[in-house]
N, CA, C and O atoms as a GROMACS GRO file, in nm:
protein
  296
    1MET      N    1   8.693   9.799  16.321
    1MET     CA    2   8.612   9.727  16.458
    1MET      C    3   8.532   9.839  16.398
    1MET      O    4   8.597   9.905  16.316
    2LYS      N    5   8.408   9.879  16.416
    2LYS     CA    6   8.272   9.977  16.470
    2LYS      C    7   8.264   9.986  16.575
    2LYS      O    8   8.328   9.907  16.644
    3TYR      N    9   8.194  10.074  16.629
    3TYR     CA   10   8.164  10.035  16.776
    3TYR      C   11   8.112  10.209  16.810
    3TYR      O   12   8.158  10.319  16.777
    4VAL      N   13   7.951  10.146  16.925
    4VAL     CA   14   7.886  10.329  16.954
    4VAL      C   15   7.916  10.351  17.013
    4VAL      O   16   7.975  10.253  17.058
    5VAL      N   17   7.935  10.473  17.106
    5VAL     CA   18   7.900  10.548  17.263
    5VAL      C   19   7.771  10.586  17.266
    5VAL      O   20   7.724  10.659  17.179
    6LEU      N   21   7.686  10.528  17.391
    6LEU     CA   22   7.554  10.572  17.425
    6LEU      C   23   7.515  10.649  17.524
    6LEU      O   24   7.558  10.572  17.609
    7TYR      N   25   7.468  10.738  17.588
    7TYR     CA   26   7.479  10.802  17.673
    7TYR      C   27   7.312  10.784  17.748
    7TYR      O   28   7.209  10.819  17.689
    8VAL      N   29   7.314  10.727  17.878
    8VAL     CA   30   7.155  10.653  17.876
    8VAL      C   31   7.106  10.704  18.007
    8VAL      O   32   7.203  10.670  18.075
    9ASN      N   33   7.038  10.754  18.078
    9ASN     CA   34   6.988  10.745  18.190
    9ASN      C   35   7.017  10.675  18.290
    9ASN      O   36   6.982  10.562  18.257
   10GLU      N   37   7.081  10.669  18.442
   10GLU     CA   38   7.048  10.535  18.469
   10GLU      C   39   6.941  10.535  18.503
   10GLU      O   40   6.944  10.412  18.515
   11GLU      N   41   6.810  10.567  18.541
   11GLU     CA   42   6.736  10.465  18.523
   11GLU      C   43   6.672  10.422  18.493
   11GLU      O   44   6.565  10.403  18.552
   12THR      N   45   6.720  10.363  18.319
   12THR     CA   46   6.678  10.268  18.240
   12THR      C   47   6.878  10.184  18.194
   12THR      O   48   6.938  10.094  18.136
   13VAL      N   49   6.885  10.261  18.248
   13VAL     CA   50   7.108  10.171  18.148
   13VAL      C   51   7.050   9.966  18.134
   13VAL      O   52   7.051   9.892  18.035
   14GLU      N   53   7.003   9.934  18.305
   14GLU     CA   54   6.987   9.753  18.276
   14GLU      C   55   6.877   9.760  18.158
   14GLU      O   56   6.905   9.696  18.056
   15GLU      N   57   6.780   9.817  18.159
   15GLU     CA   58   6.649   9.832  18.030
   15GLU      C   59   6.748   9.830  17.880
   15GLU      O   60   6.787   9.754  17.791
   16VAL      N   61   6.751   9.941  17.915
   16VAL     CA   62   6.874   9.921  17.712
   16VAL      C   63   6.962   9.848  17.694
   16VAL      O   64   6.979   9.787  17.588
   17GLU      N   65   7.101   9.831  17.885
   17GLU     CA   66   7.123   9.725  17.817
   17GLU      C   67   7.081   9.564  17.726
   17GLU      O   68   7.087   9.501  17.621
   18GLU      N   69   7.031   9.568  17.887
   18GLU     CA   70   6.918   9.452  17.804
   18GLU      C   71   6.870   9.418  17.643
   18GLU      O   72   6.878   9.315  17.577
   19LYS      N   73   6.829   9.519  17.620
   19LYS     CA   74   6.710   9.542  17.450
   19LYS      C   75   6.868   9.580  17.390
   19LYS      O   76   6.833   9.661  17.305
   20LEU      N   77   6.996   9.575  17.379
   20LEU     CA   78   7.103   9.617  17.358
   20LEU      C   79   7.162   9.495  17.323
   20LEU      O   80   7.180   9.474  17.203
   21GLN      N   81   7.204   9.394  17.422
   21GLN     CA   82   7.224   9.287  17.401
   21GLN      C   83   7.157   9.187  17.308
   21GLN      O   84   7.222   9.096  17.257
   22THR      N   85   6.976   9.210  17.278
   22THR     CA   86   6.921   9.098  17.216
   22THR      C   87   6.898   9.097  17.080
   22THR      O   88   6.827   9.032  17.002
   23LEU      N   89   7.016   9.228  17.071
   23LEU     CA   90   7.024   9.290  16.914
   23LEU      C   91   7.155   9.166  16.851
   23LEU      O   92   7.259   9.151  16.915
   24HIS      N   93   7.126   9.078  16.708
   24HIS     CA   94   7.182   9.029  16.638
   24HIS      C   95   7.289   9.021  16.637
   24HIS      O   96   7.343   8.912  16.657
   25PHE      N   97   7.389   9.175  16.606
   25PHE     CA   98   7.438   9.238  16.533
   25PHE      C   99   7.520   9.351  16.681
   25PHE      O  100   7.588   9.453  16.666
   26VAL      N  101   7.477   9.280  16.814
   26VAL     CA  102   7.569   9.356  16.884
   26VAL      C  103   7.677   9.228  16.914
   26VAL      O  104   7.670   9.139  16.829
   27ARG      N  105   7.777   9.206  17.022
   27ARG     CA  106   7.878   9.102  17.042
   27ARG      C  107   7.917   9.189  17.145
   27ARG      O  108   8.033   9.157  17.171
   28GLN      N  109   7.889   9.266  17.205
   28GLN     CA  110   7.936   9.340  17.356
   28GLN      C  111   7.903   9.436  17.418
   28GLN      O  112   7.961   9.545  17.415
   29VAL      N  113   7.836   9.417  17.464
   29VAL     CA  114   7.786   9.615  17.593
   29VAL      C  115   7.934   9.675  17.729
   29VAL      O  116   7.978   9.584  17.798
   30GLU      N  117   7.949   9.710  17.734
   30GLU     CA  118   8.029   9.828  17.843
   30GLU      C  119   7.972   9.909  17.920
   30GLU      O  120   7.903  10.006  17.887
   31ARG      N  121   7.996   9.873  18.019
   31ARG     CA  122   7.916   9.997  18.119
   31ARG      C  123   8.090  10.110  18.103
   31ARG      O  124   8.202  10.114  18.053
   32SER      N  125   8.007  10.169  18.175
   32SER     CA  126   8.213  10.280  18.150
   32SER      C  127   8.174  10.297  18.353
   32SER      O  128   8.084  10.312  18.436
   33TYR      N  129   8.301  10.282  18.336
   33TYR     CA  130   8.316  10.328  18.515
   33TYR      C  131   8.349  10.439  18.483
   33TYR      O  132   8.467  10.430  18.515
   34ARG      N  133   8.336  10.573  18.432
   34ARG     CA  134   8.297  10.698  18.478
   34ARG      C  135   8.211  10.740  18.612
   34ARG      O  136   8.226  10.797  18.720
   35PRO      N  137   8.096  10.664  18.520
   35PRO     CA  138   8.049  10.708  18.758
   35PRO      C  139   8.165  10.729  18.872
   35PRO      O  140   8.196  10.826  18.941
   36ASP      N  141   8.206  10.618  18.862
   36ASP     CA  142   8.281  10.510  18.997
   36ASP      C  143   8.468  10.625  19.065
   36ASP      O  144   8.535  10.639  19.167
   37ILE      N  145   8.468  10.685  18.889
   37ILE     CA  146   8.594  10.715  18.953
   37ILE      C  147   8.608  10.934  19.063
   37ILE      O  148   8.522  11.021  19.072
   38GLU      N  149   8.705  10.932  19.100
   38GLU     CA  150   8.650  11.080  19.172
   38GLU      C  151   8.741  11.133  19.036
   38GLU      O  152   8.835  11.076  18.981
   39MET      N  153   8.672  11.273  19.003
   39MET     CA  154   8.715  11.365  18.864
   39MET      C  155   8.773  11.450  19.013
   39MET      O  156   8.782  11.563  18.965
   40ASN      N  157   8.802  11.461  19.109
   40ASN     CA  158   8.789  11.610  19.119
   40ASN      C  159   8.924  11.608  19.180
   40ASN      O  160   8.959  11.563  19.290
   41PHE      N  161   8.992  11.664  19.090
   41PHE     CA  162   9.143  11.658  19.058
   41PHE      C  163   9.232  11.784  19.132
   41PHE      O  164   9.353  11.786  19.112
   42ALA      N  165   9.177  11.879  19.208
   42ALA     CA  166   9.193  12.023  19.224
   42ALA      C  167   9.263  11.976  19.462
   42ALA      O  168   9.318  12.061  19.533
   43ASP      N  169   9.243  11.888  19.491
   43ASP     CA  170   9.274  11.895  19.588
   43ASP      C  171   9.457  11.836  19.629
   43ASP      O  172   9.525  11.858  19.730
   44ARG      N  173   9.495  11.742  19.482
   44ARG     CA  174   9.574  11.639  19.457
   44ARG      C  175   9.712  11.701  19.364
   44ARG      O  176   9.815  11.638  19.342
   45ILE      N  177   9.693  11.792  19.333
   45ILE     CA  178   9.727  11.834  19.159
   45ILE      C  179   9.876  11.913  19.275
   45ILE      O  180   9.830  11.999  19.350
   46GLY      N  181   9.967  11.900  19.285
   46GLY     CA  182  10.086  11.982  19.280
   46GLY      C  183  10.120  11.940  19.421
   46GLY      O  184  10.232  11.981  19.452
   47THR      N  185  10.036  11.846  19.554
   47THR     CA  186  10.119  11.768  19.674
   47THR      C  187  10.093  11.733  19.672
   47THR      O  188   9.985  11.698  19.624
   48LYS      N  189  10.202  11.680  19.752
   48LYS     CA  190  10.214  11.539  19.807
   48LYS      C  191  10.116  11.401  19.842
   48LYS      O  192  10.160  11.289  19.819
   49ALA      N  193   9.989  11.421  19.896
   49ALA     CA  194   9.840  11.330  19.896
   49ALA      C  195   9.934  11.295  19.688
   49ALA      O  196  10.004  11.194  19.695
   50ALA      N  197   9.936  11.347  19.565
   50ALA     CA  198   9.940  11.319  19.437
   50ALA      C  199   9.998  11.190  19.521
   50ALA      O  200   9.910  11.116  19.566
   51TYR      N  201  10.156  11.146  19.554
   51TYR     CA  202  10.184  11.058  19.531
   51TYR      C  203  10.121  10.981  19.586
   51TYR      O  204  10.086  10.878  19.528
   52GLN      N  205  10.085  11.006  19.716
   52GLN     CA  206   9.999  10.946  19.856
   52GLN      C  207   9.906  10.798  19.759
   52GLN      O  208   9.821  10.813  19.672
   53VAL      N  209   9.965  10.652  19.819
   53VAL     CA  210   9.886  10.497  19.759
   53VAL      C  211   9.902  10.530  19.911
   53VAL      O  212   9.985  10.572  19.992
   54LYS      N  213   9.680  10.454  19.895
   54LYS     CA  214   9.615  10.379  20.008
   54LYS      C  215   9.587  10.241  19.969
   54LYS      O  216   9.469  10.212  19.952
   55ASP      N  217   9.705  10.123  19.946
   55ASP     CA  218   9.726  10.046  19.968
   55ASP      C  219   9.829  10.014  20.105
   55ASP      O  220   9.872  10.112  20.165
   56ASP      N  221   9.860   9.904  20.144
   56ASP     CA  222   9.894   9.841  20.239
   56ASP      C  223  10.112   9.890  20.150
   56ASP      O  224  10.210   9.942  20.204
   57ASP      N  225  10.087   9.838  20.006
   57ASP     CA  226  10.187   9.888  20.003
   57ASP      C  227  10.211  10.022  20.000
   57ASP      O  228  10.155  10.050  19.893
   58GLU      N  229  10.266  10.153  20.052
   58GLU     CA  230  10.305  10.256  20.076
   58GLU      C  231  10.471  10.210  19.969
   58GLU      O  232  10.555  10.121  19.974
   59LEU      N  233  10.443  10.341  19.875
   59LEU     CA  234  10.571  10.422  19.853
   59LEU      C  235  10.642  10.526  19.944
   59LEU      O  236  10.602  10.578  20.048
   60ASP      N  237  10.742  10.541  19.886
   60ASP     CA  238  10.810  10.643  19.914
   60ASP      C  239  10.894  10.737  19.818
   60ASP      O  240  10.979  10.685  19.745
   61VAL      N  241  10.871  10.876  19.816
   61VAL     CA  242  10.918  10.968  19.733
   61VAL      C  243  10.968  11.068  19.848
   61VAL      O  244  10.921  11.146  19.932
   62VAL      N  245  11.126  11.005  19.787
   62VAL     CA  246  11.275  11.032  19.791
   62VAL      C  247  11.306  11.162  19.677
   62VAL      O  248  11.234  11.149  19.578
   63GLU      N  249  11.382  11.263  19.671
   63GLU     CA  250  11.404  11.415  19.633
   63GLU      C  251  11.544  11.353  19.554
   63GLU      O  252  11.517  11.240  19.594
   64ALA      N  253  11.646  11.335  19.491
   64ALA     CA  254  11.772  11.304  19.517
   64ALA      C  255  11.801  11.477  19.412
   64ALA      O  256  11.714  11.556  19.374
   65ASN      N  257  11.910  11.484  19.398
   65ASN     CA  258  12.036  11.586  19.355
   65ASN      C  259  12.107  11.521  19.270
   65ASN      O  260  12.167  11.424  19.319
   66THR      N  261  12.122  11.540  19.156
   66THR     CA  262  12.206  11.490  19.068
   66THR      C  263  12.319  11.569  18.936
   66THR      O  264  12.291  11.656  18.853
   67LYS      N  265  12.409  11.519  18.955
   67LYS     CA  266  12.549  11.619  18.970
   67LYS      C  267  12.581  11.540  18.834
   67LYS      O  268  12.621  11.425  18.821
   68ILE      N  269  12.534  11.687  18.683
   68ILE     CA  270  12.628  11.533  18.554
   68ILE      C  271  12.702  11.667  18.505
   68ILE      O  272  12.707  11.789  18.484
   69ARG      N  273  12.743  11.568  18.505
   69ARG     CA  274  12.957  11.549  18.415
   69ARG      C  275  13.034  11.575  18.360
   69ARG      O  276  13.140  11.530  18.402
   70LEU      N  277  13.041  11.646  18.254
   70LEU     CA  278  13.027  11.662  18.066
   70LEU      C  279  13.154  11.601  18.108
   70LEU      O  280  13.203  11.644  18.212
   71ALA      N  281  13.231  11.483  18.029
   71ALA     CA  282  13.437  11.496  17.985
   71ALA      C  283  13.428  11.616  17.891
   71ALA      O  284  13.351  11.646  17.800
   72GLU      N  285  13.549  11.683  17.955
   72GLU     CA  286  13.677  11.696  17.937
   72GLU      C  287  13.720  11.746  17.768
   72GLU      O  288  13.722  11.851  17.704
   73THR      N  289  13.760  11.561  17.735
   73THR     CA  290  13.793  11.531  17.632
   73THR      C  291  13.692  11.339  17.612
   73THR      O  292  13.657  11.256  17.697
   74VAL      N  293  13.676  11.341  17.422
   74VAL     CA  294  13.633  11.267  17.454
   74VAL      C  295  13.754  11.120  17.303
   74VAL      O  296  13.733  10.999  17.304
   0.00000   0.00000   0.00000
């Protein structure tokens, strides 16, 4: 599989995409989701906010103490 990653200015994305799709050797054109992703993780790492879910299905984070006992005889 051969592919290319092409960086273009936001103003020309649609124009470049249309031109690429007209080329006979281009099978597929995909846009990156990176502009839509929040890249600031400094406020979330290591905090309870990192475990919070924004959907209606909220998850509860429970810390449990687990005791590990080794068998004396095998």
